[in-house]
C-alpha positions as CSV (number, residue, x, y, z in Angstrom):
1,M,9.5,123.0,139.7
2,L,9.7,126.3,141.6
3,Q,8.2,126.2,144.8
4,I,6.9,129.6,146.8
5,P,4.7,128.7,149.7
6,F,2.7,132.1,147.6
7,R,-0.4,132.5,145.8
8,F,-2.2,135.6,144.7
9,L,-4.3,136.8,141.5
10,P,-1.8,139.9,139.3
11,W,-2.5,143.4,139.9
12,F,-4.0,144.1,136.1
13,A,-6.6,141.1,135.2
14,G,-10.4,140.9,134.9
15,C,-13.7,143.6,134.4
16,L,-11.3,145.3,131.9
17,M,-10.5,147.6,134.5
18,V,-14.7,148.4,134.6
19,G,-15.0,150.8,137.3
20,L,-12.0,152.7,135.8
21,L,-12.9,153.4,132.3
22,G,-16.4,153.7,132.9
23,C,-16.9,150.6,129.9
24,D,-19.6,148.7,132.0
25,T,-22.2,146.7,130.7
26,T,-25.3,148.2,131.1
27,R,-27.9,146.4,133.8
28,P,-30.4,145.5,130.8
29,D,-33.4,147.0,133.5
30,Q,-31.5,149.8,134.1
31,D,-30.5,153.4,131.7
32,D,-27.1,154.2,131.7
33,L,-26.0,155.3,135.4
34,L,-22.7,157.5,135.2
35,V,-19.2,155.8,136.4
36,V,-17.1,158.8,139.0
37,E,-13.4,157.7,139.9
38,A,-11.8,160.0,142.5
39,W,-8.8,159.0,144.0
40,L,-8.0,162.1,147.7
41,E,-4.4,161.8,148.6
42,T,-3.7,162.4,152.6
43,G,-1.9,166.1,152.3
44,Q,-2.3,166.5,148.6
45,A,-3.8,168.9,146.1
46,L,-7.6,168.1,145.3
47,P,-7.8,165.7,143.1
48,P,-9.0,165.6,139.1
49,V,-13.0,163.7,139.1
50,R,-13.3,160.9,136.3
51,I,-16.5,160.8,135.5
52,T,-17.8,158.0,132.4
53,S,-21.2,156.7,131.6
54,T,-22.0,152.6,130.7
55,L,-22.2,151.5,127.6
56,D,-25.0,149.6,126.2
57,V,-22.7,145.8,125.0
58,A,-22.9,146.8,121.3
59,A,-21.2,149.5,122.0
60,P,-17.2,150.1,121.4
61,L,-15.2,149.5,124.3
62,E,-14.3,153.2,125.2
63,P,-15.0,155.9,127.7
64,A,-17.8,157.2,128.1
65,P,-18.4,161.2,128.1
66,P,-21.8,161.3,130.2
67,Q,-24.2,163.4,128.3
68,G,-25.8,166.8,129.3
69,D,-24.2,169.2,131.7
70,L,-23.0,167.9,135.3
71,R,-23.2,169.5,138.3
72,V,-19.7,167.7,140.5
73,Q,-19.2,169.3,143.7
74,V,-16.3,167.5,146.5
75,E,-16.2,168.4,150.0
76,V,-13.5,168.2,152.3
77,G,-13.9,168.6,156.3
78,G,-17.2,170.6,155.8
79,R,-15.8,173.3,153.0
80,I,-17.1,172.5,149.2
81,H,-15.2,172.8,145.8
82,T,-17.2,173.1,142.7
83,Y,-16.0,171.2,139.4
84,L,-15.8,172.1,135.9
85,P,-15.7,169.8,133.1
86,T,-11.8,171.0,131.6
87,L,-11.9,171.8,127.7
88,T,-9.0,169.2,127.2
89,D,-10.5,166.0,128.5
90,P,-14.4,165.5,128.1
91,L,-14.3,163.2,131.1
92,I,-12.1,165.4,133.7
93,Y,-13.1,168.0,136.2
94,M,-10.9,170.3,138.2
95,P,-12.3,172.5,140.8
96,E,-13.8,176.0,139.5
97,S,-10.0,177.7,141.8
98,Q,-6.6,177.7,142.1
99,D,-6.8,176.2,145.6
100,T,-3.9,175.3,147.9
101,M,-6.3,173.1,150.5
102,R,-4.2,170.2,150.9
103,P,-6.5,167.2,153.4
104,G,-4.7,166.3,156.2
105,P,-5.4,162.4,157.4
106,G,-8.6,161.7,159.3
107,Q,-11.2,164.9,157.3
108,T,-14.0,163.4,156.3
109,F,-14.6,164.1,152.4
110,E,-17.8,164.2,150.3
111,V,-18.2,163.7,146.4
112,R,-21.6,164.9,145.1
113,V,-22.5,164.8,141.4
114,E,-26.1,165.2,140.0
115,G,-27.3,165.9,136.3
116,N,-29.4,163.0,133.8
117,G,-32.0,162.7,136.5
118,Q,-29.4,161.2,138.7
119,V,-27.8,162.0,141.7
120,V,-24.8,159.9,142.8
121,R,-22.5,160.6,145.8
122,A,-19.6,158.7,147.8
123,A,-18.2,159.3,150.6
124,G,-14.8,158.3,152.9
125,V,-12.2,159.6,154.7
126,L,-8.6,160.7,154.9
127,P,-6.4,157.8,155.9
128,P,-2.9,159.0,158.0
129,V,0.2,158.7,156.2
130,L,2.4,156.6,154.8
131,R,5.8,156.9,154.6
132,L,8.4,154.2,153.2
133,L,11.1,153.5,155.2
134,Q,13.2,151.1,153.3
135,A,13.0,148.2,151.0
136,S,16.2,145.2,150.6
137,V,15.9,142.5,147.6
138,S,17.3,139.0,147.9
139,I,18.7,137.4,145.1
140,P,19.6,133.2,144.6
141,D,22.9,132.9,143.1
142,H,21.1,131.1,140.5
143,P,18.4,130.5,138.7
144,V,15.9,127.5,139.6
145,P,14.3,125.5,137.0
146,V,10.4,125.6,136.4
147,V,7.9,124.2,134.6
148,L,5.1,126.2,132.8
149,L,1.8,124.9,132.4
150,D,-1.0,125.8,129.8
151,S,-3.7,127.3,132.3
152,L,-5.9,126.8,128.6
153,Q,-5.1,123.2,127.8
154,L,-4.8,122.0,131.8
155,G,-8.2,123.5,132.3
156,L,-9.4,121.5,129.5
157,D,-7.4,118.2,129.2
158,S,-6.9,117.5,132.3
159,L,-8.6,114.8,133.0
160,A,-6.7,113.4,129.6
161,L,-3.6,114.7,131.1
162,D,-2.7,116.0,127.7
163,I,-1.3,119.2,129.5
164,D,1.3,121.3,127.1
165,A,4.4,122.8,129.4
166,T,7.1,124.2,128.6
167,T,10.4,124.6,130.7
168,G,12.4,127.4,132.0
169,F,14.9,129.4,134.6
170,V,14.2,132.1,136.6
171,Y,15.7,134.0,139.9
172,P,12.6,135.0,142.4
173,V,13.8,138.3,143.3
174,Q,12.5,138.6,147.0
175,V,12.3,142.0,148.0
176,S,11.3,143.3,151.8
177,V,9.1,146.6,152.6
178,E,9.1,148.6,156.0
179,W,7.4,151.2,156.3
180,E,5.9,153.5,159.4
181,G,2.2,155.4,160.8
182,A,0.3,152.2,160.0
183,D,-3.1,151.9,161.1
184,P,-4.4,149.5,163.0
185,E,-8.0,150.3,160.4
186,G,-6.3,150.3,157.7
187,W,-6.4,148.2,154.7
188,I,-2.0,148.2,152.6
189,E,-1.4,147.7,148.6
190,A,1.7,146.7,147.9
191,R,3.3,146.5,144.8
192,L,6.5,145.0,143.0
193,Q,6.9,146.7,139.6
194,P,9.4,145.6,137.4
195,S,10.3,148.0,134.9
196,A,10.1,144.6,132.4
197,A,7.3,143.2,132.0
198,F,9.0,140.1,133.0
199,S,6.2,137.9,135.0
200,S,4.0,136.4,133.2
201,S,-0.2,136.0,135.0
202,L,1.4,132.1,135.4
203,L,4.3,133.2,137.1
204,D,2.4,135.9,139.7
205,F,-0.3,132.9,140.0
206,F,2.7,131.4,142.1
207,L,4.4,134.5,143.5
208,L,3.6,137.0,145.5
209,P,4.2,140.4,143.4
210,S,1.1,142.1,145.2
211,Q,-1.4,141.7,147.8
212,V,-4.0,143.7,149.4
213,F,-4.2,143.0,153.6
214,K,-5.1,144.3,156.4
215,E,-1.7,146.5,157.9
216,S,-2.4,145.6,161.5
217,S,-1.3,141.9,159.8
218,A,1.4,142.7,159.2
219,V,4.8,142.0,161.0
220,L,4.9,144.5,163.6
221,R,8.9,144.9,163.6
222,N,9.4,148.3,165.6
223,P,6.0,150.4,167.8
224,G,4.3,151.9,165.2
225,Q,5.7,149.9,161.5
226,R,5.1,147.3,160.2
227,L,7.0,145.2,157.4
228,W,5.8,143.0,153.7
229,E,7.5,140.8,151.8
230,G,7.1,139.9,148.7
231,V,8.1,138.1,145.2
232,Y,8.6,138.2,141.9
233,A,9.9,136.2,139.1
234,V,12.8,137.6,136.7
235,P,13.1,134.7,133.8
236,V,16.2,134.1,131.9
237,A,17.3,131.6,129.3
238,S,19.2,129.2,130.3
239,A,20.9,127.8,134.5
240,T,23.9,130.4,133.9
241,A,22.1,132.8,133.2
242,P,23.3,135.9,134.3
243,L,20.4,138.1,136.8
244,P,19.4,141.4,133.7
245,E,20.0,144.5,135.4
246,H,16.5,146.1,136.1
247,D,14.9,148.8,138.3
248,L,11.8,148.1,140.4
249,R,9.0,150.2,141.3
250,I,7.6,149.5,145.3
251,V,4.9,151.1,145.7
252,L,2.8,150.6,149.3
253,L,-0.7,152.3,149.5
254,R,-2.9,152.5,152.2
255,S,-7.1,153.3,152.7
256,N,-9.7,151.6,154.0
257,D,-12.2,148.3,154.0
258,R,-13.5,149.1,151.1
259,Y,-11.0,150.3,148.9
260,A,-9.3,146.2,149.7
261,Q,-12.9,145.5,148.7
262,Y,-13.2,146.8,145.2
263,A,-8.8,146.6,144.9
264,S,-9.4,142.3,145.6
265,S,-12.9,142.9,143.6
266,R,-10.7,144.4,139.9
267,T,-9.9,140.1,139.2
268,S,-13.4,138.6,140.1
269,P,-14.4,136.3,137.0
270,V,-17.3,136.2,138.4
271,R,-18.3,140.4,138.6
272,R,-19.4,142.6,135.3
273,E,-17.2,145.6,137.4
274,P,-14.9,146.3,140.9
275,I,-16.1,146.2,143.7
276,T,-18.0,149.8,144.7
277,N,-18.9,153.0,146.9
278,V,-20.9,154.9,145.0
279,I,-24.4,156.1,145.3
280,G,-26.7,156.0,142.8
281,G,-23.6,155.1,140.4
282,L,-20.6,153.0,140.1
283,G,-16.7,153.7,140.6
284,F,-15.0,153.9,143.5
285,V,-13.9,157.2,145.3
286,G,-11.4,156.9,147.8
287,G,-9.1,158.8,150.2
288,I,-5.4,157.3,149.7
289,S,-2.2,157.7,151.3
290,V,0.9,156.5,148.9
291,D,4.6,156.2,148.4
292,S,6.8,154.5,147.0
293,L,10.8,154.1,146.3
294,R,12.7,152.8,143.1
295,V,15.0,150.1,143.8
296,H,17.9,149.2,140.7
297,V,18.1,145.0,141.2
298,R,21.1,143.5,139.7
299,R,23.8,141.1,141.8
């Protein structure tokens, strides 16, 4: 059986991305809340702001547009930008006027939404630019056998030892990623995204296709450079099957501790929505720096 000394919950799970999609269940003692999402990226143009409303538990699971007129402003470095709803999507707000502003590292920002008797705001600071330097891929010569347990059956019948299991083979692909511009106060989210959905959530539970971690905890390669290693699985039909060729997208995102709490809480089974930094509402408004690259994986 494959034994990997890593364990991390997969990126896509839990909560139906309530904070992102605005399909949260409303608390019984509260009116509908505004759900605000915006990602200000260092060195990039001002982003769209997505605004929805929370839904009653009996409502269809669809994004609910906010009711009434909203006043939406984004302030960056002391300069206020007015946002208006787009004609094609009532959930999306964009800057009223074209602007060539590119927020720089260390600049403060605040997103403020007023309307429906609510004042919703969130603030933050743009992180230093993250630049991905290189990545290397390590593939074993042969696939390894694994035992895939039915997690539901295991939870229900473990005392009776009635466990449904199947045997298969996987190539555990190890990926090493290096980047520069280390931020001593920063947090990193690393993701390995193969072009085909090879791994199941059960396999990913024992591997490390994604992780959120304090940047200073990563291996220091050179001054100002850090290293992260992750693993994803490629299932194959037999012990002699070759590794299927595929593309791999590697993504690194730098932000702060509030984003780390938000990202980690998306998979929490005991929460109705991820942790928010929005005052007076839900969702998340984050300052981020992102870089990615694609690698063609083959033996």
